[in-house]
N, CA, C, O and the ligand as a Tripos MOL2 file, in Angstrom:
@<TRIPOS>MOLECULE
protein
  305   303    77     0     0
PROTEIN
NO_CHARGES

@<TRIPOS>ATOM
      1 N         -21.3990  -96.4680   17.0870 N.3       1 MET1
      2 CA        -22.2200  -95.2720   17.1540 C.3       1 MET1
      3 C         -23.6910  -95.6450   16.6330 C.2       1 MET1
      4 O         -23.8900  -96.2590   15.5850 O.2       1 MET1
      5 N         -24.6760  -95.2030   17.4850 N.am      2 PRO2
      6 CA        -26.0260  -95.5750   17.1780 C.3       2 PRO2
      7 C         -26.6020  -94.7970   15.9670 C.2       2 PRO2
      8 O         -26.1840  -93.6680   15.7090 O.2       2 PRO2
      9 N         -27.5310  -95.3790   15.2490 N.am      3 LEU3
     10 CA        -28.2010  -94.8030   14.1230 C.3       3 LEU3
     11 C         -29.5760  -94.1920   14.6080 C.2       3 LEU3
     12 O         -30.4340  -94.8440   15.2020 O.2       3 LEU3
     13 N         -29.6640  -92.9450   14.2980 N.am      4 TYR4
     14 CA        -30.9150  -92.2170   14.6520 C.3       4 TYR4
     15 C         -31.6690  -91.7720   13.4890 C.2       4 TYR4
     16 O         -31.1060  -91.4590   12.4400 O.2       4 TYR4
     17 N         -32.9420  -91.7360   13.6530 N.am      5 GLU5
     18 CA        -33.8620  -91.2300   12.5320 C.3       5 GLU5
     19 C         -34.3090  -89.8750   12.9610 C.2       5 GLU5
     20 O         -34.5720  -89.6160   14.1350 O.2       5 GLU5
     21 N         -34.3900  -88.9980   11.9660 N.am      6 TYR6
     22 CA        -34.8710  -87.6480   12.1320 C.3       6 TYR6
     23 C         -36.0930  -87.3810   11.1110 C.2       6 TYR6
     24 O         -36.1910  -87.9690   10.0340 O.2       6 TYR6
     25 N         -36.8880  -86.5530   11.5210 N.am      7 ARG7
     26 CA        -37.9790  -86.0400   10.5210 C.3       7 ARG7
     27 C         -37.8250  -84.5160   10.4340 C.2       7 ARG7
     28 O         -37.7410  -83.8290   11.4520 O.2       7 ARG7
     29 N         -37.7910  -84.0160    9.2300 N.am      8 CYS8
     30 CA        -37.6130  -82.6090    8.9680 C.3       8 CYS8
     31 C         -39.0570  -81.9340    9.1960 C.2       8 CYS8
     32 O         -40.0760  -82.3740    8.6620 O.2       8 CYS8
     33 N         -39.0330  -80.9480    9.9470 N.am      9 ASN9
     34 CA        -40.3520  -80.2370   10.1220 C.3       9 ASN9
     35 C         -40.7040  -79.3820    8.9670 C.2       9 ASN9
     36 O         -41.8300  -78.8930    8.8780 O.2       9 ASN9
     37 N         -39.8260  -79.1910    8.1190 N.am     10 ASP10
     38 CA        -40.1530  -78.2120    6.9740 C.3      10 ASP10
     39 C         -40.6590  -79.0800    5.7930 C.2      10 ASP10
     40 O         -41.6850  -78.7410    5.2040 O.2      10 ASP10
     41 N         -40.0000  -80.1430    5.4440 N.am     11 CYS11
     42 CA        -40.4320  -80.8350    4.2490 C.3      11 CYS11
     43 C         -40.8780  -82.3240    4.5260 C.2      11 CYS11
     44 O         -41.1750  -83.1190    3.6330 O.2      11 CYS11
     45 N         -40.8860  -82.5980    5.8770 N.am     12 SER12
     46 CA        -41.4010  -83.9350    6.3020 C.3      12 SER12
     47 C         -40.5970  -85.0830    5.8760 C.2      12 SER12
     48 O         -41.0690  -86.2190    5.9130 O.2      12 SER12
     49 N         -39.3870  -84.8390    5.4680 N.am     13 ALA13
     50 CA        -38.5000  -85.9870    5.0310 C.3      13 ALA13
     51 C         -37.9030  -86.6530    6.1430 C.2      13 ALA13
     52 O         -37.4660  -85.9850    7.0810 O.2      13 ALA13
     53 N         -37.8340  -87.9620    6.1380 N.am     14 VAL14
     54 CA        -37.2640  -88.7510    7.1770 C.3      14 VAL14
     55 C         -35.8930  -89.1950    6.7100 C.2      14 VAL14
     56 O         -35.7430  -89.6880    5.5920 O.2      14 VAL14
     57 N         -34.9170  -89.0250    7.5380 N.am     15 PHE15
     58 CA        -33.5110  -89.3430    7.2220 C.3      15 PHE15
     59 C         -32.8890  -90.0180    8.4340 C.2      15 PHE15
     60 O         -33.4060  -89.9260    9.5470 O.2      15 PHE15
     61 N         -31.7460  -90.7120    8.1970 N.am     16 GLU16
     62 CA        -31.0130  -91.4580    9.2060 C.3      16 GLU16
     63 C         -29.7060  -90.8600    9.3440 C.2      16 GLU16
     64 O         -29.1070  -90.4760    8.3400 O.2      16 GLU16
     65 N         -29.1860  -90.7400   10.5630 N.am     17 LEU17
     66 CA        -27.8450  -90.3000   10.7840 C.3      17 LEU17
     67 C         -27.1950  -91.1250   11.8550 C.2      17 LEU17
     68 O         -27.7740  -91.4920   12.8770 O.2      17 LEU17
     69 N         -25.8580  -91.4080   11.5220 N.am     18 LEU18
     70 CA        -25.0880  -92.0480   12.5560 C.3      18 LEU18
     71 C         -24.2970  -90.9050   13.3440 C.2      18 LEU18
     72 O         -23.4790  -90.1510   12.8170 O.2      18 LEU18
     73 N         -24.6650  -90.8970   14.6720 N.am     19 ARG19
     74 CA        -24.0580  -89.8040   15.4430 C.3      19 ARG19
     75 C         -23.8690  -90.3210   16.8610 C.2      19 ARG19
     76 O         -24.4780  -91.3250   17.2310 O.2      19 ARG19
     77 N         -23.0280  -89.6490   17.6770 N.am     20 PRO20
     78 CA        -22.8610  -89.9930   19.0650 C.3      20 PRO20
     79 C         -24.1090  -89.8210   19.7910 C.2      20 PRO20
     80 O         -24.9710  -89.0280   19.4110 O.2      20 PRO20
     81 N         -24.2320  -90.5950   20.8980 N.am     21 MET21
     82 CA        -25.4920  -90.5390   21.6540 C.3      21 MET21
     83 C         -25.6660  -89.2080   22.1970 C.2      21 MET21
     84 O         -26.8030  -88.7530   22.3280 O.2      21 MET21
     85 N         -24.5300  -88.4750   22.5580 N.am     22 ALA22
     86 CA        -24.6560  -87.1550   23.1410 C.3      22 ALA22
     87 C         -25.2250  -86.1120   22.1860 C.2      22 ALA22
     88 O         -25.6730  -85.0470   22.6100 O.2      22 ALA22
     89 N         -25.2010  -86.4390   20.8460 N.am     23 ASP23
     90 CA        -25.6250  -85.4660   19.8460 C.3      23 ASP23
     91 C         -27.0960  -85.8050   19.4190 C.2      23 ASP23
     92 O         -27.5590  -85.1880   18.4600 O.2      23 ASP23
     93 N         -27.7820  -86.6440   19.9950 N.am     24 ARG24
     94 CA        -29.0110  -87.1170   19.5190 C.3      24 ARG24
     95 C         -29.9890  -85.9230   19.5060 C.2      24 ARG24
     96 O         -30.7150  -85.7220   18.5330 O.2      24 ARG24
     97 N         -29.9970  -85.1230   20.6170 N.am     25 GLU25
     98 CA        -30.9620  -84.0300   20.6630 C.3      25 GLU25
     99 C         -30.5880  -82.8150   19.7070 C.2      25 GLU25
    100 O         -31.3820  -81.9190   19.4190 O.2      25 GLU25
    101 N         -29.3170  -82.8970   19.2670 N.am     26 VAL26
    102 CA        -28.9500  -81.7680   18.4020 C.3      26 VAL26
    103 C         -29.5830  -81.7690   17.0970 C.2      26 VAL26
    104 O         -29.6180  -82.8250   16.4650 O.2      26 VAL26
    105 N         -30.0780  -80.7260   16.6260 N.am     27 ALA27
    106 CA        -30.7940  -80.6410   15.4150 C.3      27 ALA27
    107 C         -29.9320  -81.0670   14.2200 C.2      27 ALA27
    108 O         -28.8330  -80.5480   14.0220 O.2      27 ALA27
    109 N         -30.4580  -82.0480   13.4020 N.am     28 ALA28
    110 CA        -29.7530  -82.4390   12.3100 C.3      28 ALA28
    111 C         -30.1910  -81.6350   11.0350 C.2      28 ALA28
    112 O         -31.3010  -81.1140   10.9250 O.2      28 ALA28
    113 N         -29.2180  -81.5890   10.0970 N.am     29 VAL29
    114 CA        -29.6220  -80.8140    8.7720 C.3      29 VAL29
    115 C         -30.2320  -81.7980    7.8190 C.2      29 VAL29
    116 O         -29.6970  -82.8540    7.4830 O.2      29 VAL29
    117 N         -31.4210  -81.3510    7.4040 N.am     30 CYS30
    118 CA        -32.1650  -82.1190    6.4330 C.3      30 CYS30
    119 C         -31.3820  -82.2080    5.1220 C.2      30 CYS30
    120 O         -30.8950  -81.1970    4.6170 O.2      30 CYS30
    121 N         -31.2600  -83.4480    4.5610 N.am     31 PRO31
    122 CA        -30.5360  -83.6570    3.2170 C.3      31 PRO31
    123 C         -31.3590  -83.1140    2.1280 C.2      31 PRO31
    124 O         -30.8360  -82.8120    1.0550 O.2      31 PRO31
    125 N         -32.6360  -82.9710    2.3480 N.am     32 SER32
    126 CA        -33.5660  -82.5730    1.1890 C.3      32 SER32
    127 C         -33.5640  -81.0530    1.0520 C.2      32 SER32
    128 O         -33.3060  -80.4840   -0.0080 O.2      32 SER32
    129 N         -33.8630  -80.4430    2.1750 N.am     33 CYS33
    130 CA        -34.0660  -78.9180    2.0310 C.3      33 CYS33
    131 C         -33.0300  -78.1880    2.9330 C.2      33 CYS33
    132 O         -33.1160  -76.9630    3.0290 O.2      33 CYS33
    133 N         -32.0610  -78.8610    3.5970 N.am     34 GLU34
    134 CA        -31.0970  -78.3170    4.4130 C.3      34 GLU34
    135 C         -31.6690  -77.4040    5.5380 C.2      34 GLU34
    136 O         -31.0440  -76.4290    5.9560 O.2      34 GLU34
    137 N         -32.8070  -77.7500    5.9730 N.am     35 SER35
    138 CA        -33.3580  -77.0300    7.0700 C.3      35 SER35
    139 C         -32.8200  -77.7340    8.3610 C.2      35 SER35
    140 O         -32.5690  -78.9390    8.3840 O.2      35 SER35
    141 N         -32.6640  -76.9170    9.4130 N.am     36 ARG36
    142 CA        -32.2540  -77.4860   10.7210 C.3      36 ARG36
    143 C         -33.4980  -77.6850   11.6510 C.2      36 ARG36
    144 O         -33.3830  -77.9360   12.8500 O.2      36 ARG36
    145 N         -34.6510  -77.5570   11.0280 N.am     37 ALA37
    146 CA        -35.8340  -77.7590   11.9410 C.3      37 ALA37
    147 C         -36.1910  -79.2630   11.9090 C.2      37 ALA37
    148 O         -37.2090  -79.6310   11.3240 O.2      37 ALA37
    149 N         -35.3960  -80.1070   12.5070 N.am     38 SER38
    150 CA        -35.6630  -81.5740   12.4460 C.3      38 SER38
    151 C         -35.9040  -82.0330   13.9060 C.2      38 SER38
    152 O         -35.4350  -81.4060   14.8570 O.2      38 SER38
    153 N         -36.6210  -83.1010   14.0400 N.am     39 MET39
    154 CA        -36.8680  -83.7290   15.3790 C.3      39 MET39
    155 C         -36.3180  -85.1880   15.2910 C.2      39 MET39
    156 O         -36.5160  -85.8830   14.2950 O.2      39 MET39
    157 N         -35.6420  -85.6050   16.3440 N.am     40 PRO40
    158 CA        -35.2310  -87.0760   16.3990 C.3      40 PRO40
    159 C         -36.5160  -87.9270   16.6760 C.2      40 PRO40
    160 O         -37.3380  -87.6280   17.5420 O.2      40 PRO40
    161 N         -36.6020  -88.9700   15.8900 N.am     41 LEU41
    162 CA        -37.6360  -90.0040   16.1080 C.3      41 LEU41
    163 C         -37.1730  -91.0760   17.0400 C.2      41 LEU41
    164 O         -35.9700  -91.2350   17.2480 O.2      41 LEU41
    165 N         -38.0870  -91.8170   17.6090 N.am     42 ILE42
    166 CA        -37.8340  -92.8820   18.4650 C.3      42 ILE42
    167 C         -37.0150  -93.9690   17.7450 C.2      42 ILE42
    168 O         -37.4430  -94.4230   16.6830 O.2      42 ILE42
    169 N         -35.8770  -94.3990   18.2620 N.am     43 SER43
    170 CA        -35.1670  -95.4140   17.5740 C.3      43 SER43
    171 C         -35.8250  -96.7300   17.4970 C.2      43 SER43
    172 O         -36.3860  -97.2140   18.4800 O.2      43 SER43
    173 N         -35.7690  -97.3320   16.3300 N.am     44 ARG44
    174 CA        -36.4140  -98.6810   16.1340 C.3      44 ARG44
    175 C         -35.6550  -99.7780   16.8030 C.2      44 ARG44
    176 O         -36.1940 -100.8780   16.9240 O.2      44 ARG44
    177 N         -34.3790  -99.5550   17.2710 N.am     45 VAL45
    178 CA        -33.5870 -100.6220   17.8210 C.3      45 VAL45
    179 C         -34.1490 -101.0180   19.1150 C.2      45 VAL45
    180 O         -34.1310 -102.2020   19.4510 O.2      45 VAL45
    181 N         -34.6500 -100.0980   19.8710 N.am     46 ALA46
    182 CA        -35.0310 -100.3640   21.2050 C.3      46 ALA46
    183 C         -36.4970 -100.8290   21.3970 C.2      46 ALA46
    184 O         -37.0320 -100.9310   22.5010 O.2      46 ALA46
    185 N         -37.1030 -101.1050   20.1890 N.am     47 VAL47
    186 CA        -38.5710 -101.5460   20.2530 C.3      47 VAL47
    187 C         -38.7770 -102.9900   20.8430 C.2      47 VAL47
    188 O         -39.7130 -103.2660   21.5930 O.2      47 VAL47
    189 N         -37.8860 -103.8220   20.4630 N.am     48 HIS48
    190 CA        -38.1260 -105.2720   20.9200 C.3      48 HIS48
    191 C         -37.8450 -105.3980   22.4260 C.2      48 HIS48
    192 O         -36.8960 -104.8390   22.9770 O.2      48 HIS48
    193 N         -38.6700 -106.1120   22.9960 N.am     49 ALA49
    194 CA        -38.6360 -106.3410   24.4290 C.3      49 ALA49
    195 C         -38.0230 -107.7090   24.7330 C.2      49 ALA49
    196 O         -38.6960 -108.7380   24.6740 O.2      49 ALA49
    197 N         -36.7100 -107.6910   25.0640 N.am     50 GLY50
    198 CA        -36.0870 -108.9180   25.4940 C.3      50 GLY50
    199 C         -35.8720 -109.9550   24.3890 C.2      50 GLY50
    200 O         -36.0890 -109.6260   23.2220 O.2      50 GLY50
    201 N         -35.4680 -111.1610   24.6860 N.am     51 SER51
    202 CA        -35.3170 -112.2980   23.7670 C.3      51 SER51
    203 C         -34.6300 -111.8920   22.4640 C.2      51 SER51
    204 O         -35.0420 -112.2470   21.3600 O.2      51 SER51
    205 N         -33.5580 -111.1270   22.6650 N.am     52 SER52
    206 CA        -32.8290 -110.7420   21.4330 C.3      52 SER52
    207 C         -31.9060 -111.8980   20.9730 C.2      52 SER52
    208 O         -31.4440 -111.9220   19.8330 O.2      52 SER52
    209 N         -31.6500 -112.8680   21.9100 N.am     53 SER53
    210 CA        -30.7830 -113.9660   21.4670 C.3      53 SER53
    211 C         -31.5210 -114.9560   20.4730 C.2      53 SER53
    212 O         -30.9150 -115.5790   19.6020 O.2      53 SER53
    213 N         -32.7920 -115.0350   20.6720 N.am     54 GLU54
    214 CA        -33.5200 -115.9890   19.7780 C.3      54 GLU54
    215 C         -34.0470 -115.2380   18.5080 C.2      54 GLU54
    216 O         -34.3430 -115.8760   17.4980 O.2      54 GLU54
    217 N         -34.1580 -113.8990   18.5690 N.am     55 ALA55
    218 CA        -34.6820 -113.2070   17.4800 C.3      55 ALA55
    219 C         -33.5170 -112.7220   16.5430 C.2      55 ALA55
    220 O         -33.7060 -111.7600   15.7990 O.2      55 ALA55
    221 N         -32.3860 -113.3400   16.5740 N.am     56 SER56
    222 CA        -31.2830 -112.9370   15.6640 C.3      56 SER56
    223 C         -31.6340 -113.0770   14.2320 C.2      56 SER56
    224 O         -32.0770 -114.1470   13.8140 O.2      56 SER56
    225 N         -31.4540 -112.0150   13.4290 N.am     57 PRO57
    226 CA        -31.8000 -112.0770   12.0380 C.3      57 PRO57
    227 C         -30.8730 -112.9880   11.1580 C.2      57 PRO57
    228 O         -31.1400 -113.2750    9.9910 O.2      57 PRO57
    229 N         -29.8020 -113.3990   11.8040 N.am     58 SER58
    230 CA        -28.8120 -114.1340   11.0250 C.3      58 SER58
    231 C         -28.9010 -115.6310   11.1240 C.2      58 SER58
    232 O         -27.9020 -116.3260   10.9400 O.2      58 SER58
    233 N         -30.1220 -116.1620   11.4220 N.am     59 THR59
    234 CA        -30.3570 -117.5130   11.4630 C.3      59 THR59
    235 C         -30.7240 -118.0890   10.2130 C.2      59 THR59
    236 O         -31.8580 -118.5290   10.0270 O.2      59 THR59
    237 N         -29.7720 -118.1140    9.2860 N.am     60 GLY60
    238 CA        -29.9630 -118.4130    7.8520 C.3      60 GLY60
    239 C         -30.2190 -119.9010    7.7140 C.2      60 GLY60
    240 O         -29.3150 -120.6920    7.4460 O.2      60 GLY60
    241 N         -31.4830 -120.2560    7.9080 N.am     61 GLY61
    242 CA        -31.8680 -121.7080    7.7000 C.3      61 GLY61
    243 C         -32.2820 -121.9260    6.3850 C.2      61 GLY61
    244 O         -31.5110 -121.6690    5.4600 O.2      61 GLY61
    245 N         -33.5030 -122.4080    6.1660 N.am     62 GLY62
    246 CA        -34.0570 -122.8080    4.8100 C.3      62 GLY62
    247 C         -35.0660 -121.7010    4.3610 C.2      62 GLY62
    248 O         -35.8470 -121.9080    3.4320 O.2      62 GLY62
    249 N         -35.0310 -120.5600    5.0220 N.am     63 GLY63
    250 CA        -36.0080 -119.5670    4.6440 C.3      63 GLY63
    251 C         -37.3020 -119.7140    5.3340 C.2      63 GLY63
    252 O         -38.3150 -119.1720    4.8910 O.2      63 GLY63
    253 N         -37.3000 -120.4470    6.4280 N.am     64 GLY64
    254 CA        -38.5570 -120.7360    7.1950 C.3      64 GLY64
    255 C         -38.9110 -119.6920    8.1750 C.2      64 GLY64
    256 O         -39.8960 -119.8430    8.8970 O.2      64 GLY64
    257 N         -38.1410 -118.6090    8.2440 N.am     65 GLY65
    258 CA        -38.4150 -117.5660    9.2620 C.3      65 GLY65
    259 C         -38.1970 -118.1100   10.6620 C.2      65 GLY65
    260 O         -37.2970 -118.8940   10.9610 O.2      65 GLY65
    261 N         -39.0920 -117.6260   11.4750 N.am     66 CYS66
    262 CA        -39.0470 -117.9430   12.9300 C.3      66 CYS66
    263 C         -39.9480 -119.0760   13.3250 C.2      66 CYS66
    264 O         -39.9820 -119.4860   14.4850 O.2      66 CYS66
    265 N         -40.7030 -119.6000   12.3270 N.am     67 CYS67
    266 CA        -41.7670 -120.6640   12.6450 C.3      67 CYS67
    267 C         -41.1980 -121.9840   12.8200 C.2      67 CYS67
    268 O         -41.8850 -122.9820   12.5990 O.2      67 CYS67
    269 N         -39.9470 -122.0670   13.2160 N.am     68 GLY68
    270 CA        -39.4420 -123.3960   13.4880 C.3      68 GLY68
    271 C         -39.7030 -123.9590   14.8100 C.2      68 GLY68
    272 O         -39.2930 -125.0750   15.1290 O.2      68 GLY68
    273 N         -40.4500 -123.1240   15.6640 N.am     69 GLY69
    274 CA        -40.8940 -123.5830   16.9020 C.3      69 GLY69
    275 C         -39.9790 -122.9920   18.0140 C.2      69 GLY69
    276 O         -40.3270 -123.1720   19.1810 O.2      69 GLY69
    277 N         -38.8540 -122.3130   17.7510 N.am     70 SER70
    278 CA        -38.0100 -121.8090   18.7290 C.3      70 SER70
    279 C         -38.5150 -120.4920   19.2980 C.2      70 SER70
    280 O         -38.1710 -120.1280   20.4220 O.2      70 SER70
    281 N         -39.3140 -119.7910   18.5440 N.am     71 CYS71
    282 CA        -39.7660 -118.5490   18.9510 C.3      71 CYS71
    283 C         -41.2220 -118.5600   19.4870 C.2      71 CYS71
    284 O         -41.7390 -117.5770   20.0190 O.2      71 CYS71
    285 N         -41.8220 -119.7170   19.3100 N.am     72 GLY72
    286 CA        -43.1330 -119.8130   19.9220 C.3      72 GLY72
    287 C         -44.1800 -119.0510   19.1290 C.2      72 GLY72
    288 O         -45.1530 -118.6010   19.7340 O.2      72 GLY72
    289 N         -44.0530 -118.8730   17.8360 N.am     73 CYS73
    290 CA        -45.0660 -118.1220   17.0740 C.3      73 CYS73
    291 C         -46.3180 -118.9020   16.8430 C.2      73 CYS73
    292 O         -47.3040 -118.2930   16.4280 O.2      73 CYS73
    293 N         -46.3800 -120.1360   17.0600 N.am     74 GLY74
    294 CA        -47.5500 -120.9050   16.8840 C.3      74 GLY74
    295 C         -48.4110 -121.1190   18.1800 C.2      74 GLY74
    296 O         -49.3790 -121.8780   18.2230 O.2      74 GLY74
    297 N         -47.9440 -120.3550   19.2480 N.am     75 ALA75
    298 CA        -48.5440 -120.5810   20.5910 C.3      75 ALA75
    299 C         -49.9700 -119.8910   20.6600 C.2      75 ALA75
    300 O         -50.7470 -120.0980   21.5920 O.2      75 ALA75
    301 N         -50.2330 -119.0920   19.6420 N.am     76 ASN76
    302 CA        -51.5420 -118.4690   19.6740 C.3      76 ASN76
    303 C         -52.6730 -119.2280   18.9320 C.2      76 ASN76
    304 O         -53.8150 -118.7680   18.9110 O.2      76 ASN76
    305 ZN        -36.4070  -80.8720    4.9140 Zn       77 ZN77
@<TRIPOS>BOND
     1     1     2 1
     2     2     3 1
     3     3     4 2
     4     3     5 am
     5     5     6 1
     6     6     7 1
     7     7     8 2
     8     7     9 am
     9     9    10 1
    10    10    11 1
    11    11    12 2
    12    11    13 am
    13    13    14 1
    14    14    15 1
    15    15    16 2
    16    15    17 am
    17    17    18 1
    18    18    19 1
    19    19    20 2
    20    19    21 am
    21    21    22 1
    22    22    23 1
    23    23    24 2
    24    23    25 am
    25    25    26 1
    26    26    27 1
    27    27    28 2
    28    27    29 am
    29    29    30 1
    30    30    31 1
    31    31    32 2
    32    31    33 am
    33    33    34 1
    34    34    35 1
    35    35    36 2
    36    35    37 am
    37    37    38 1
    38    38    39 1
    39    39    40 2
    40    39    41 am
    41    41    42 1
    42    42    43 1
    43    43    44 2
    44    43    45 am
    45    45    46 1
    46    46    47 1
    47    47    48 2
    48    47    49 am
    49    49    50 1
    50    50    51 1
    51    51    52 2
    52    51    53 am
    53    53    54 1
    54    54    55 1
    55    55    56 2
    56    55    57 am
    57    57    58 1
    58    58    59 1
    59    59    60 2
    60    59    61 am
    61    61    62 1
    62    62    63 1
    63    63    64 2
    64    63    65 am
    65    65    66 1
    66    66    67 1
    67    67    68 2
    68    67    69 am
    69    69    70 1
    70    70    71 1
    71    71    72 2
    72    71    73 am
    73    73    74 1
    74    74    75 1
    75    75    76 2
    76    75    77 am
    77    77    78 1
    78    78    79 1
    79    79    80 2
    80    79    81 am
    81    81    82 1
    82    82    83 1
    83    83    84 2
    84    83    85 am
    85    85    86 1
    86    86    87 1
    87    87    88 2
    88    87    89 am
    89    89    90 1
    90    90    91 1
    91    91    92 2
    92    91    93 am
    93    93    94 1
    94    94    95 1
    95    95    96 2
    96    95    97 am
    97    97    98 1
    98    98    99 1
    99    99   100 2
   100    99   101 am
   101   101   102 1
   102   102   103 1
   103   103   104 2
   104   103   105 am
   105   105   106 1
   106   106   107 1
   107   107   108 2
   108   107   109 am
   109   109   110 1
   110   110   111 1
   111   111   112 2
   112   111   113 am
   113   113   114 1
   114   114   115 1
   115   115   116 2
   116   115   117 am
   117   117   118 1
   118   118   119 1
   119   119   120 2
   120   119   121 am
   121   121   122 1
   122   122   123 1
   123   123   124 2
   124   123   125 am
   125   125   126 1
   126   126   127 1
   127   127   128 2
   128   127   129 am
   129   129   130 1
   130   130   131 1
   131   131   132 2
   132   131   133 am
   133   133   134 1
   134   134   135 1
   135   135   136 2
   136   135   137 am
   137   137   138 1
   138   138   139 1
   139   139   140 2
   140   139   141 am
   141   141   142 1
   142   142   143 1
   143   143   144 2
   144   143   145 am
   145   145   146 1
   146   146   147 1
   147   147   148 2
   148   147   149 am
   149   149   150 1
   150   150   151 1
   151   151   152 2
   152   151   153 am
   153   153   154 1
   154   154   155 1
   155   155   156 2
   156   155   157 am
   157   157   158 1
   158   158   159 1
   159   159   160 2
   160   159   161 am
   161   161   162 1
   162   162   163 1
   163   163   164 2
   164   163   165 am
   165   165   166 1
   166   166   167 1
   167   167   168 2
   168   167   169 am
   169   169   170 1
   170   170   171 1
   171   171   172 2
   172   171   173 am
   173   173   174 1
   174   174   175 1
   175   175   176 2
   176   175   177 am
   177   177   178 1
   178   178   179 1
   179   179   180 2
   180   179   181 am
   181   181   182 1
   182   182   183 1
   183   183   184 2
   184   183   185 am
   185   185   186 1
   186   186   187 1
   187   187   188 2
   188   187   189 am
   189   189   190 1
   190   190   191 1
   191   191   192 2
   192   191   193 am
   193   193   194 1
   194   194   195 1
   195   195   196 2
   196   195   197 am
   197   197   198 1
   198   198   199 1
   199   199   200 2
   200   199   201 am
   201   201   202 1
   202   202   203 1
   203   203   204 2
   204   203   205 am
   205   205   206 1
   206   206   207 1
   207   207   208 2
   208   207   209 am
   209   209   210 1
   210   210   211 1
   211   211   212 2
   212   211   213 am
   213   213   214 1
   214   214   215 1
   215   215   216 2
   216   215   217 am
   217   217   218 1
   218   218   219 1
   219   219   220 2
   220   219   221 am
   221   221   222 1
   222   222   223 1
   223   223   224 2
   224   223   225 am
   225   225   226 1
   226   226   227 1
   227   227   228 2
   228   227   229 am
   229   229   230 1
   230   230   231 1
   231   231   232 2
   232   231   233 am
   233   233   234 1
   234   234   235 1
   235   235   236 2
   236   235   237 am
   237   237   238 1
   238   238   239 1
   239   239   240 2
   240   239   241 am
   241   241   242 1
   242   242   243 1
   243   243   244 2
   244   243   245 am
   245   245   246 1
   246   246   247 1
   247   247   248 2
   248   247   249 am
   249   249   250 1
   250   250   251 1
   251   251   252 2
   252   251   253 am
   253   253   254 1
   254   254   255 1
   255   255   256 2
   256   255   257 am
   257   257   258 1
   258   258   259 1
   259   259   260 2
   260   259   261 am
   261   261   262 1
   262   262   263 1
   263   263   264 2
   264   263   265 am
   265   265   266 1
   266   266   267 1
   267   267   268 2
   268   267   269 am
   269   269   270 1
   270   270   271 1
   271   271   272 2
   272   271   273 am
   273   273   274 1
   274   274   275 1
   275   275   276 2
   276   275   277 am
   277   277   278 1
   278   278   279 1
   279   279   280 2
   280   279   281 am
   281   281   282 1
   282   282   283 1
   283   283   284 2
   284   283   285 am
   285   285   286 1
   286   286   287 1
   287   287   288 2
   288   287   289 am
   289   289   290 1
   290   290   291 1
   291   291   292 2
   292   291   293 am
   293   293   294 1
   294   294   295 1
   295   295   296 2
   296   295   297 am
   297   297   298 1
   298   298   299 1
   299   299   300 2
   300   299   301 am
   301   301   302 1
   302   302   303 1
   303   303   304 2
@<TRIPOS>SUBSTRUCTURE
     1 MET1         2 RESIDUE 1 A MET
     2 PRO2         6 RESIDUE 1 A PRO
     3 LEU3        10 RESIDUE 1 A LEU
     4 TYR4        14 RESIDUE 1 A TYR
     5 GLU5        18 RESIDUE 1 A GLU
     6 TYR6        22 RESIDUE 1 A TYR
     7 ARG7        26 RESIDUE 1 A ARG
     8 CYS8        30 RESIDUE 1 A CYS
     9 ASN9        34 RESIDUE 1 A ASN
    10 ASP10       38 RESIDUE 1 A ASP
    11 CYS11       42 RESIDUE 1 A CYS
    12 SER12       46 RESIDUE 1 A SER
    13 ALA13       50 RESIDUE 1 A ALA
    14 VAL14       54 RESIDUE 1 A VAL
    15 PHE15       58 RESIDUE 1 A PHE
    16 GLU16       62 RESIDUE 1 A GLU
    17 LEU17       66 RESIDUE 1 A LEU
    18 LEU18       70 RESIDUE 1 A LEU
    19 ARG19       74 RESIDUE 1 A ARG
    20 PRO20       78 RESIDUE 1 A PRO
    21 MET21       82 RESIDUE 1 A MET
    22 ALA22       86 RESIDUE 1 A ALA
    23 ASP23       90 RESIDUE 1 A ASP
    24 ARG24       94 RESIDUE 1 A ARG
    25 GLU25       98 RESIDUE 1 A GLU
    26 VAL26      102 RESIDUE 1 A VAL
    27 ALA27      106 RESIDUE 1 A ALA
    28 ALA28      110 RESIDUE 1 A ALA
    29 VAL29      114 RESIDUE 1 A VAL
    30 CYS30      118 RESIDUE 1 A CYS
    31 PRO31      122 RESIDUE 1 A PRO
    32 SER32      126 RESIDUE 1 A SER
    33 CYS33      130 RESIDUE 1 A CYS
    34 GLU34      134 RESIDUE 1 A GLU
    35 SER35      138 RESIDUE 1 A SER
    36 ARG36      142 RESIDUE 1 A ARG
    37 ALA37      146 RESIDUE 1 A ALA
    38 SER38      150 RESIDUE 1 A SER
    39 MET39      154 RESIDUE 1 A MET
    40 PRO40      158 RESIDUE 1 A PRO
    41 LEU41      162 RESIDUE 1 A LEU
    42 ILE42      166 RESIDUE 1 A ILE
    43 SER43      170 RESIDUE 1 A SER
    44 ARG44      174 RESIDUE 1 A ARG
    45 VAL45      178 RESIDUE 1 A VAL
    46 ALA46      182 RESIDUE 1 A ALA
    47 VAL47      186 RESIDUE 1 A VAL
    48 HIS48      190 RESIDUE 1 A HIS
    49 ALA49      194 RESIDUE 1 A ALA
    50 GLY50      198 RESIDUE 1 A GLY
    51 SER51      202 RESIDUE 1 A SER
    52 SER52      206 RESIDUE 1 A SER
    53 SER53      210 RESIDUE 1 A SER
    54 GLU54      214 RESIDUE 1 A GLU
    55 ALA55      218 RESIDUE 1 A ALA
    56 SER56      222 RESIDUE 1 A SER
    57 PRO57      226 RESIDUE 1 A PRO
    58 SER58      230 RESIDUE 1 A SER
    59 THR59      234 RESIDUE 1 A THR
    60 GLY60      238 RESIDUE 1 A GLY
    61 GLY61      242 RESIDUE 1 A GLY
    62 GLY62      246 RESIDUE 1 A GLY
    63 GLY63      250 RESIDUE 1 A GLY
    64 GLY64      254 RESIDUE 1 A GLY
    65 GLY65      258 RESIDUE 1 A GLY
    66 CYS66      262 RESIDUE 1 A CYS
    67 CYS67      266 RESIDUE 1 A CYS
    68 GLY68      270 RESIDUE 1 A GLY
    69 GLY69      274 RESIDUE 1 A GLY
    70 SER70      278 RESIDUE 1 A SER
    71 CYS71      282 RESIDUE 1 A CYS
    72 GLY72      286 RESIDUE 1 A GLY
    73 CYS73      290 RESIDUE 1 A CYS
    74 GLY74      294 RESIDUE 1 A GLY
    75 ALA75      298 RESIDUE 1 A ALA
    76 ASN76      302 RESIDUE 1 A ASN
    77 ZN77       305 GROUP 0 **** ****
């Protein structure tokens, strides 16, 4: 089940909810003020464009991040 972010229109609180994709547009109840005036935010999951195989966060090396040369971060 995907994780969606919502922002409350009443108190501006941002909260996350695990819910089925079909319920994404359904107003979520704010955990702070219990208002139903919330809007779904754009999911952070779909931001990255491709190359998800190399950008895996589970490459637990020596703490060198992605600058090992495989991601091309020194190309600029
Ligand atoms: Zn609220």
